[in-house]
C-alpha positions as CSV (number, residue, x, y, z in Angstrom):
1,M,14.8,-19.1,-3.5
2,R,13.8,-15.4,-3.5
3,H,15.4,-14.7,-6.9
4,N,15.2,-16.7,-10.1
5,G,18.1,-14.7,-11.6
6,V,21.8,-15.4,-11.4
7,G,23.0,-14.4,-7.8
8,K,26.7,-15.2,-7.9
9,H,29.0,-12.3,-7.4
10,L,31.5,-12.1,-10.4
11,G,33.8,-9.4,-9.1
12,R,34.3,-5.8,-10.2
13,A,36.0,-6.3,-13.5
14,F,33.2,-4.8,-15.5
15,A,32.2,-2.0,-13.1
16,L,32.0,1.6,-14.3
17,S,32.3,4.7,-12.2
18,A,29.1,6.6,-11.6
19,A,30.4,9.5,-13.7
20,A,31.3,7.2,-16.7
21,A,27.9,5.4,-16.5
22,L,26.1,8.7,-16.5
23,A,28.0,9.8,-19.6
24,I,27.0,6.6,-21.4
25,L,23.4,7.0,-20.3
26,G,23.2,10.5,-21.7
27,G,22.7,12.2,-18.3
28,S,20.3,15.1,-18.3
29,A,18.0,16.3,-21.0
30,V,18.7,19.8,-19.7
31,A,21.9,21.8,-20.3
32,P,24.3,21.4,-17.4
33,I,25.3,24.4,-15.3
34,A,27.9,25.1,-12.6
35,A,27.2,23.4,-9.3
36,D,28.2,26.3,-7.0
37,A,25.0,28.3,-7.0
38,A,24.9,31.0,-4.3
39,V,21.6,29.8,-2.9
40,T,20.5,26.2,-2.6
41,S,17.2,25.0,-1.3
42,P,17.0,22.1,1.1
43,N,16.1,18.7,-0.3
44,L,12.6,19.1,-1.6
45,I,11.8,15.4,-1.8
46,V,9.9,14.1,1.2
47,D,11.2,10.9,2.6
48,G,13.7,10.3,-0.1
49,D,15.5,7.7,2.1
50,A,12.4,5.5,3.0
51,E,13.0,6.1,6.7
52,A,9.4,7.2,7.3
53,V,8.1,3.8,6.0
54,A,6.3,2.0,8.9
55,Q,8.1,-1.3,8.7
56,C,10.6,-3.1,6.5
57,S,9.2,-5.5,4.0
58,P,10.0,-9.0,5.4
59,R,10.9,-10.4,1.9
60,G,10.3,-7.5,-0.5
61,L,7.1,-9.1,-1.6
62,D,4.4,-6.9,0.0
63,G,3.0,-3.5,-0.8
64,M,3.0,-0.7,1.7
65,T,2.4,3.0,2.1
66,L,5.5,5.0,1.1
67,P,4.9,8.3,3.0
68,G,5.2,11.3,0.7
69,W,5.1,9.1,-2.5
70,N,2.3,8.0,-4.8
71,A,2.4,4.4,-6.1
72,G,1.7,5.0,-9.7
73,K,2.1,1.4,-10.8
74,G,2.7,-1.9,-9.1
75,E,3.6,-2.2,-5.4
76,P,7.0,-0.6,-4.6
77,N,8.1,-1.1,-1.0
78,A,11.1,-0.7,1.3
79,V,13.5,-3.3,2.7
80,C,16.0,-3.0,5.5
81,Y,19.7,-3.2,4.8
82,G,21.1,-6.5,6.0
83,Q,18.2,-8.8,5.3
84,S,19.3,-12.0,3.7
85,G,19.9,-11.7,-0.1
86,W,19.7,-7.9,0.0
87,P,22.3,-5.1,0.3
88,G,23.9,-5.0,3.7
89,P,25.2,-2.2,5.9
90,S,28.7,-2.5,4.4
91,S,27.6,-2.9,0.8
92,T,28.6,-0.2,-1.6
93,G,26.0,2.6,-1.3
94,P,25.4,5.9,0.5
95,S,27.7,6.4,3.5
96,N,24.9,8.1,5.4
97,R,22.4,5.4,4.7
98,G,19.6,4.8,7.2
99,A,17.9,1.5,7.9
100,K,15.8,1.2,4.8
101,F,15.9,1.6,1.0
102,F,13.2,1.5,-1.7
103,T,12.7,-1.6,-3.9
104,G,10.3,-2.6,-6.7
105,G,8.0,-5.0,-4.8
106,G,6.4,-8.3,-5.8
107,T,4.1,-7.5,-8.7
108,G,6.5,-6.8,-11.6
109,S,7.6,-3.4,-12.8
110,S,6.5,-0.6,-10.6
111,E,6.7,3.2,-10.2
112,M,6.5,5.8,-7.5
113,D,6.4,9.5,-7.9
114,Q,6.1,12.7,-5.9
115,W,4.8,16.2,-6.9
116,I,6.8,19.1,-5.6
117,D,5.5,22.7,-5.6
118,I,8.2,25.2,-6.3
119,S,5.9,28.1,-7.2
120,G,7.4,30.0,-4.2
121,A,10.5,30.6,-6.4
122,A,8.4,31.6,-9.5
123,A,9.9,35.1,-9.8
124,A,13.5,33.9,-9.8
125,I,12.7,30.9,-12.1
126,D,11.0,33.2,-14.7
127,Q,14.1,35.4,-14.8
128,G,16.1,32.4,-15.9
129,G,19.2,30.7,-14.6
130,V,17.8,28.9,-11.5
131,S,19.6,25.6,-11.2
132,F,18.4,22.2,-10.2
133,D,20.2,19.1,-9.0
134,L,18.6,15.6,-9.0
135,N,20.6,12.8,-7.5
136,G,20.2,9.5,-5.7
137,W,21.7,6.1,-5.1
138,L,20.4,3.4,-7.4
139,G,21.3,-0.3,-7.7
140,G,20.2,-3.9,-8.0
141,Y,20.9,-7.6,-7.3
142,G,24.0,-9.4,-8.5
143,A,23.9,-10.2,-12.2
144,Q,20.2,-9.8,-12.4
145,M,19.1,-7.0,-14.8
146,D,16.3,-5.4,-12.7
147,K,17.0,-1.8,-12.2
148,A,15.7,1.6,-10.9
149,G,15.7,4.8,-12.9
150,L,15.3,8.4,-11.6
151,T,13.7,11.2,-13.6
152,V,12.2,14.6,-13.1
153,S,9.6,16.4,-15.2
154,F,9.1,20.2,-15.1
155,L,5.5,21.5,-15.1
156,D,4.0,24.9,-15.7
157,G,1.1,26.4,-13.7
158,S,-1.4,24.1,-15.5
159,R,0.8,21.1,-14.9
160,S,1.7,20.8,-18.5
161,K,5.1,19.3,-19.1
162,I,7.7,21.8,-20.3
163,G,10.9,19.9,-19.8
164,S,12.5,16.9,-18.1
165,A,15.8,15.4,-16.9
166,D,17.1,11.9,-16.4
167,A,19.6,10.9,-13.8
168,G,19.9,7.6,-15.4
169,S,20.0,4.1,-13.9
170,V,22.5,1.5,-12.8
171,S,22.9,-1.7,-14.8
172,S,24.3,-5.0,-13.6
173,I,27.4,-4.2,-15.6
174,D,27.8,-0.9,-13.9
175,R,27.7,-2.7,-10.6
176,G,30.2,-5.3,-11.7
177,F,27.4,-7.9,-11.0
178,N,27.5,-7.0,-7.3
179,T,24.5,-6.3,-5.1
180,E,25.0,-2.7,-4.4
181,L,23.9,0.9,-5.1
182,L,25.8,3.6,-7.0
183,Q,25.2,7.3,-7.1
184,R,23.5,9.0,-10.1
185,D,23.2,12.7,-10.6
186,T,22.0,15.3,-13.1
187,K,22.1,19.1,-13.0
188,G,20.6,21.8,-15.1
189,T,18.6,24.9,-15.3
190,L,14.9,25.0,-14.6
191,P,12.8,26.0,-17.6
192,K,11.2,29.4,-17.3
193,G,7.6,29.0,-16.2
194,T,8.2,26.0,-14.0
195,R,5.8,25.9,-11.1
196,S,6.1,22.3,-9.9
197,V,8.1,19.2,-10.6
198,R,7.3,15.5,-10.7
199,V,10.1,13.2,-9.4
200,A,9.7,9.6,-10.4
201,V,11.4,6.3,-9.7
202,D,10.7,3.5,-12.1
203,F,11.6,0.0,-11.1
204,T,12.0,-2.4,-14.0
205,W,11.4,-6.1,-13.6
206,T,13.3,-8.7,-15.7
207,D,13.4,-11.9,-13.6
208,G,12.4,-13.4,-10.3
209,D,9.6,-12.9,-7.8
210,T,10.8,-9.5,-6.6
211,T,11.6,-6.4,-8.7
212,D,15.2,-5.8,-7.6
213,G,15.8,-2.3,-8.6
214,Y,17.0,-0.3,-5.5
215,A,16.9,3.4,-4.6
216,D,18.0,5.4,-1.6
217,N,18.9,8.9,-0.5
218,L,17.0,10.6,-3.3
219,S,17.4,14.4,-3.5
220,F,16.1,17.3,-5.6
221,T,17.3,20.8,-4.9
222,I,17.1,24.1,-6.7
223,G,19.2,27.3,-6.7
224,A,16.6,29.3,-4.8
225,S,15.4,29.8,-1.3
226,L,12.5,27.5,-0.4
227,P,11.4,26.1,3.0
228,A,12.1,22.4,3.8
229,P,9.1,20.2,3.1
230,S,7.5,18.0,5.7
231,L,5.4,14.9,5.7
232,S,1.6,15.5,5.6
233,Q,-1.4,13.3,5.2
234,S,-3.1,13.2,1.9
235,T,-6.5,14.8,1.7
236,T,-9.4,12.5,2.5
237,T,-13.2,13.1,2.1
238,V,-14.4,10.1,4.0
239,P,-17.3,11.3,6.1
240,G,-18.0,10.3,9.7
241,Y,-20.1,7.2,10.4
242,D,-21.7,5.6,13.4
243,H,-20.9,2.1,12.3
244,V,-18.5,0.4,9.9
245,F,-19.1,-3.2,8.8
246,M,-16.4,-5.2,7.0
247,V,-16.4,-8.7,5.4
248,Y,-13.3,-10.2,3.8
249,P,-14.0,-13.2,1.4
250,E,-10.9,-14.9,-0.1
251,N,-8.8,-15.4,-3.1
252,Q,-10.6,-13.8,-6.1
253,D,-9.4,-11.4,-8.8
254,Y,-11.3,-8.3,-9.7
255,D,-12.4,-9.5,-13.1
256,G,-11.4,-12.0,-15.8
257,I,-11.7,-15.7,-15.8
258,S,-11.2,-16.0,-12.1
259,G,-12.7,-12.6,-11.2
260,I,-15.8,-11.5,-9.4
261,I,-17.0,-8.4,-11.3
262,G,-19.3,-9.7,-14.0
263,N,-19.2,-13.3,-12.9
264,S,-22.5,-15.0,-13.4
265,Q,-21.8,-17.2,-10.4
266,A,-21.9,-14.1,-8.2
267,P,-25.3,-12.5,-8.9
268,Y,-25.8,-11.2,-5.4
269,I,-22.5,-9.4,-5.0
270,N,-22.7,-8.0,-8.5
271,G,-26.3,-6.9,-7.6
272,L,-24.8,-4.8,-4.8
273,R,-22.9,-2.6,-7.3
274,P,-25.9,-0.5,-8.4
275,Q,-26.5,0.2,-4.7
276,G,-23.0,1.5,-4.0
277,A,-19.5,2.1,-5.3
278,T,-17.1,-0.3,-6.9
279,L,-13.4,0.3,-6.4
280,S,-11.7,-0.8,-9.7
281,Q,-8.1,-0.2,-8.5
282,S,-8.1,-1.9,-5.2
283,F,-5.0,-4.0,-4.4
284,A,-4.1,-6.6,-1.8
285,T,-0.8,-6.4,0.0
286,T,0.9,-9.8,-0.5
287,H,0.3,-13.6,-0.2
288,P,-0.9,-15.8,1.5
289,S,-4.1,-14.8,3.3
290,D,-3.2,-14.0,6.9
291,P,-0.6,-11.3,6.2
292,N,-3.3,-9.5,4.2
293,Y,-5.7,-9.8,7.2
294,V,-3.2,-8.5,9.6
295,A,-2.2,-5.6,7.3
296,L,-5.8,-4.3,7.4
297,A,-6.3,-5.1,11.1
298,A,-3.0,-3.7,12.4
299,G,-1.5,-1.3,9.8
300,G,1.5,-3.6,9.1
301,L,2.8,-7.1,8.7
302,Y,5.1,-7.2,11.8
303,G,7.2,-9.8,10.0
304,L,4.3,-12.2,9.3
305,V,4.8,-14.0,6.0
306,D,2.5,-17.1,6.4
307,N,-0.7,-18.5,7.9
308,S,0.6,-19.4,11.4
309,V,-2.0,-18.2,13.9
310,T,-1.4,-21.1,16.2
311,T,2.4,-20.5,16.5
312,T,2.7,-16.8,15.9
313,T,1.9,-14.1,18.4
314,L,2.1,-10.4,17.4
315,N,2.8,-8.0,20.2
316,A,1.2,-5.1,18.4
317,R,-1.9,-2.9,18.5
318,H,-4.8,-3.6,16.2
319,I,-7.9,-1.8,15.1
320,G,-9.9,-3.1,18.1
321,N,-7.5,-1.3,20.4
322,S,-8.0,1.9,18.3
323,V,-11.8,1.6,18.7
324,D,-11.4,1.0,22.4
325,A,-9.2,4.1,22.7
326,A,-11.9,6.2,20.9
327,G,-14.5,5.1,23.5
328,K,-16.4,3.0,20.9
329,T,-17.3,-0.6,20.6
330,W,-16.3,-3.4,18.3
331,K,-16.8,-7.1,17.7
332,G,-15.6,-9.9,15.3
333,Y,-18.2,-12.4,14.3
334,A,-17.1,-15.8,12.8
335,E,-19.4,-18.4,11.2
336,E,-19.3,-21.8,13.0
337,A,-17.3,-20.5,16.0
338,N,-17.9,-22.7,18.9
339,G,-18.7,-20.1,21.5
340,N,-16.8,-16.9,22.3
341,C,-13.0,-16.6,21.7
342,D,-12.9,-20.0,19.9
343,Q,-9.2,-20.7,19.4
344,T,-9.4,-24.2,18.0
345,A,-10.0,-25.2,14.4
346,H,-12.9,-27.6,13.7
347,G,-15.1,-28.5,10.8
348,Q,-15.1,-25.5,8.4
349,Y,-14.1,-23.1,11.2
350,Y,-10.5,-21.8,11.3
351,Q,-9.4,-19.4,14.0
352,D,-7.6,-17.2,11.5
353,D,-10.8,-16.4,9.6
354,L,-10.6,-13.3,11.8
355,P,-7.1,-11.9,12.3
356,F,-7.5,-10.9,16.0
357,L,-6.3,-14.1,17.5
358,Y,-2.8,-13.3,16.2
359,F,-2.4,-10.5,18.8
360,Q,-1.0,-10.8,22.3
361,N,-3.8,-9.0,24.1
362,M,-6.4,-11.4,22.6
363,K,-4.4,-14.5,23.5
364,S,-3.5,-13.4,27.0
365,D,-6.8,-12.0,28.2
366,P,-9.6,-14.6,27.8
367,A,-12.3,-12.2,29.1
368,Y,-11.4,-9.5,26.7
369,C,-11.2,-12.0,23.8
370,A,-14.6,-13.5,24.7
371,A,-16.3,-10.1,24.8
372,H,-15.1,-9.2,21.3
373,L,-14.8,-12.5,19.3
374,Q,-18.2,-14.3,19.0
375,P,-20.2,-16.6,16.8
376,L,-21.8,-15.1,13.7
377,T,-25.2,-16.0,15.1
378,Q,-24.6,-13.3,17.8
379,M,-24.5,-10.6,15.1
380,T,-28.1,-11.1,14.3
381,T,-29.0,-10.6,18.0
382,D,-26.8,-7.6,18.4
383,L,-28.1,-5.9,15.3
384,Q,-31.7,-6.0,16.5
385,S,-31.0,-2.6,18.1
386,A,-28.8,0.3,17.1
387,A,-27.8,0.6,20.7
388,T,-26.3,-2.9,20.8
389,T,-24.7,-2.7,17.3
390,P,-21.0,-2.3,17.6
391,N,-19.4,0.7,16.0
392,F,-16.9,-1.5,14.2
393,V,-17.8,-5.0,13.0
394,W,-15.6,-7.5,11.1
395,F,-17.6,-10.6,10.2
396,A,-16.3,-13.7,8.5
397,A,-17.6,-16.7,6.6
398,N,-16.4,-20.2,7.3
399,E,-13.8,-21.9,5.1
400,C,-16.5,-23.2,2.7
401,H,-18.5,-19.9,2.4
402,N,-15.5,-17.6,2.0
403,M,-15.3,-18.4,-1.8
404,E,-12.0,-20.3,-1.4
405,G,-13.2,-23.5,0.0
406,C,-16.5,-24.2,-1.9
407,G,-16.3,-21.7,-4.8
408,V,-17.8,-18.4,-5.8
409,A,-21.4,-19.5,-6.0
410,S,-21.4,-20.8,-2.4
411,G,-19.8,-17.6,-1.1
412,D,-22.3,-15.5,-3.0
413,Q,-25.2,-17.4,-1.6
414,W,-23.7,-16.9,1.9
415,L,-23.5,-13.1,1.3
416,S,-27.1,-13.1,0.1
417,A,-28.2,-14.6,3.3
418,T,-26.0,-12.6,5.6
419,L,-25.8,-9.0,4.4
420,P,-29.6,-8.4,4.7
421,T,-29.1,-8.7,8.5
422,I,-27.0,-5.5,8.2
423,L,-28.9,-3.7,5.5
424,N,-32.3,-4.2,7.3
425,S,-30.9,-3.4,10.7
426,P,-31.9,-0.3,12.7
427,A,-28.2,0.8,12.7
428,W,-28.3,0.9,8.9
429,K,-31.8,2.4,8.5
430,T,-31.6,5.0,11.2
431,Q,-27.9,5.8,11.5
432,R,-24.9,6.4,9.3
433,S,-23.4,3.1,8.4
434,L,-20.7,1.9,6.0
435,L,-20.3,-1.6,4.5
436,I,-17.0,-2.7,2.9
437,V,-16.9,-5.9,1.0
438,T,-13.3,-6.7,0.0
439,F,-11.1,-9.7,-0.7
440,D,-7.9,-10.7,1.0
441,E,-5.8,-11.6,-2.2
442,G,-6.0,-12.5,-5.8
443,T,-6.8,-16.0,-7.0
444,V,-3.2,-17.2,-7.7
445,K,-0.9,-17.0,-4.7
446,A,2.1,-16.1,-6.9
447,F,4.4,-13.0,-7.4
448,G,5.6,-11.3,-10.5
449,P,4.1,-9.2,-13.4
450,L,1.4,-11.7,-14.2
451,Y,-0.2,-11.4,-10.7
452,P,-1.0,-7.8,-9.8
453,N,-3.1,-8.8,-6.8
454,R,-6.0,-6.6,-7.9
455,V,-9.1,-7.5,-5.8
456,P,-12.8,-6.6,-5.9
457,T,-13.9,-4.0,-3.4
458,I,-17.5,-2.7,-3.1
459,V,-18.6,0.0,-0.7
460,L,-22.2,0.7,0.4
461,G,-23.3,3.6,2.6
462,S,-26.6,4.2,4.4
463,Q,-28.4,7.6,4.3
464,N,-27.3,8.0,0.6
465,T,-23.7,8.7,1.7
466,V,-22.1,6.6,-1.0
467,K,-22.8,7.1,-4.7
468,A,-25.0,4.4,-6.2
469,G,-23.8,2.6,-9.2
470,Y,-20.5,4.4,-9.3
471,T,-17.1,2.9,-10.3
472,S,-13.9,4.6,-9.0
473,S,-10.5,4.4,-10.7
474,Q,-8.7,5.9,-7.7
475,R,-6.1,3.5,-6.3
476,T,-6.3,2.0,-2.8
477,D,-5.0,-1.0,-0.9
478,Q,-5.6,-2.5,2.5
479,Y,-3.9,0.4,4.3
480,G,-6.1,2.8,2.4
481,L,-9.1,0.8,3.6
482,L,-7.8,1.0,7.1
483,R,-7.4,4.7,6.9
484,T,-11.0,4.9,5.5
485,I,-12.2,3.1,8.7
486,D,-10.0,5.3,10.9
487,T,-11.5,8.4,9.4
488,A,-15.1,7.1,9.3
489,L,-15.0,6.3,13.1
490,G,-12.6,9.0,14.2
491,L,-9.8,6.6,15.2
492,Q,-6.1,7.4,15.6
493,P,-3.8,5.7,13.0
494,L,-2.0,2.6,14.1
495,T,1.2,3.1,12.0
496,N,2.5,5.3,9.2
497,N,0.9,2.8,6.8
498,D,-2.6,4.0,7.6
499,R,-1.6,7.5,8.7
500,Y,-0.3,8.4,5.2
501,A,-2.3,6.0,3.0
502,G,-4.5,7.6,0.4
503,T,-8.3,7.0,0.5
504,V,-10.7,6.7,-2.4
505,N,-12.4,10.1,-2.3
506,D,-14.7,10.3,-5.2
507,I,-17.3,7.7,-4.1
508,Y,-19.0,9.8,-1.4
509,S,-22.1,11.8,-2.2
510,G,-21.3,15.5,-2.6
511,H,-17.8,14.7,-4.0
């Protein structure tokens, strides 16, 4: 079952109206004003209805890019109306709903926020009396007490908080223990000196795998004339590279008892840290392994929720197609592959160690597949010359050496024998090259607040392009790493997941 909480509908006997619930919750922290202001801005929230999200979450258990929003905590995501166990097209909720709504994700309580610049109305705001209206549809699942709350903070020119307002939340009692969304609204006057606002949605977990607070059709307007906002990519400082190498060991936490950072059984990988940058806030997307592989390879899950490469075919573009379109070269190298395009498991080789055999164009075009998926031994040959080194390389250990099958020490020894092939190659020594060592998922394949899915990620750059011995606290995930590769190699994004993902920007020399 998806939910551990009570799921039975108990009718509407205890339901409260939105207005009554708002009164009980205290409404706004700012004095209310009349709602008929002469001038009203357009909705200043970007993608307040989740419609710009690349794909619906298959089960509400995966992280994703929420265009326009920052994931401040956890992994909020978006689900489509009508998926089993979720609000449907006819459930109580916004009449003008689209296909998707926001939910709290699979790692416990989460938060998403958005900063809105309203300095264009500064003169009117400082005269006093400029109104605001914050509203949205909030809800939850049955009798379960998970919920979503909607707030706004008012900030001056130095981004110091000078006021706030709370639109409230929707409890299970408010919903009459039904799975639905109810409207919440708060109005008031902007404090003088306000130059920007921070709108935040907090999803509170109480039970189950998913965090079942829901939000949709979020809106923030002010009583002044401002242009309608539009989606834009976040700033990235990832420089250009000739080559990107990526390796994806499995099932290790960032630190702690089952972690990599500081683990005495991983001396080699920890020895890489003084040579490059450690990403301390890097998160995997979901569980189990293969959806995480596909997320980074193709910018989305495309409905994949399991390890099923032999029975699942994804008719979607992947990063290899992006490299092709840019007129560049790529290969995937797998340890113990039995020749090119090996599609049969044997020994410690599994065909999903590289994700590309999930995709239609690899399965249906043997020649193309053979040209791009090859044994790991071929990488040593190809890297003997910069001219024969692919622009993008995804290389994989076998099931024993990937740290899941035979443990951390075995995987660390494999890395110590394999990475020097790259670090001593002409492509590394004479050209600009980037190496990303990241992990597919955390140690425990479980969901909820005890399992944040925080994974180790270490980045090295040739030509002194990446800061040595640096640890970044900027957040990223597999879509952020995909956008990093896109930017480094000049590739077009595959989906809105990598198009609007944030990149870690403080690890590069000169930044």
